[in-house]
N, C-alpha and C positions, 0 to 999 in steps of 0.2 A: 504494499499500501503504500502512497507518495501523495501528501498532501501539500497543494500548489495556492500562492495568494496573490491574485494580481491586486495590487495597492489603486492601480489607476482607476481601475474596473468594478473596484471593491468584492470582488467575486473570487469565492474558495472552489477549487477542483481537489476531490478525494477519487483518486486512480486506483481504481481497485483491481484491475486485470492489465495486462500488456497486449490482449486481443484489441482489434477494432471495432468502435461501435458502429451500429449500420443504424441507428433511430435513437430519438429521443421521447421519452416520456414526460411531459408536465406532471407533477403531483400536487403542488400547489404554486401559485404565482412566482416566479423566481428561485423554484427549487427542481432542479429536472434530473430524470435518470437518464444517461446513456445504455443502452443495450445493445444485445448482437441479434443475430439471427433465431438464436435459440432462447431468447429471454433472459440469459444472463445477465446481470448489471454489471458495466465494465467501469464507470463513474458518476458521482455525485456532482452537481453544479449548484451552488449558491450564489445568487447574484444578489448585490446589496446586502452581501453579507453581516457588516457591521452593524445591522440593525437588525439581525436576526438570533445572531449568536454572539456571545462572548468570543473575539479572537483570540484571547489567551488560552481558551480551552482545547486548542490545538496544539499547544506547547506542552500538555503532559496527557497523560492516559493513565486507564488501570484496565487490565485485563479479568474478566469473571473467572471463578476457579473453575468452570465448566469449560468455558472456551481454552483454559490452557491446557485440559485435561484433552482436548479436542484434537488438539494442535501436537 
């Protein structure tokens, strides 16, 4: 996973896969999922990010015990 922030566009992109997206699903205004032909989520785009989330939250993370066990 790679997280990018474009300050000029105030957009965050969370890249979940190296595969190429073939479509976009808007789940809410300014929140989009990039998907491929298999309906796999390739990335998440958040526009006007600073008004929707705290940008500092992307500087730290915590994995649940269930996720750690799964990987």
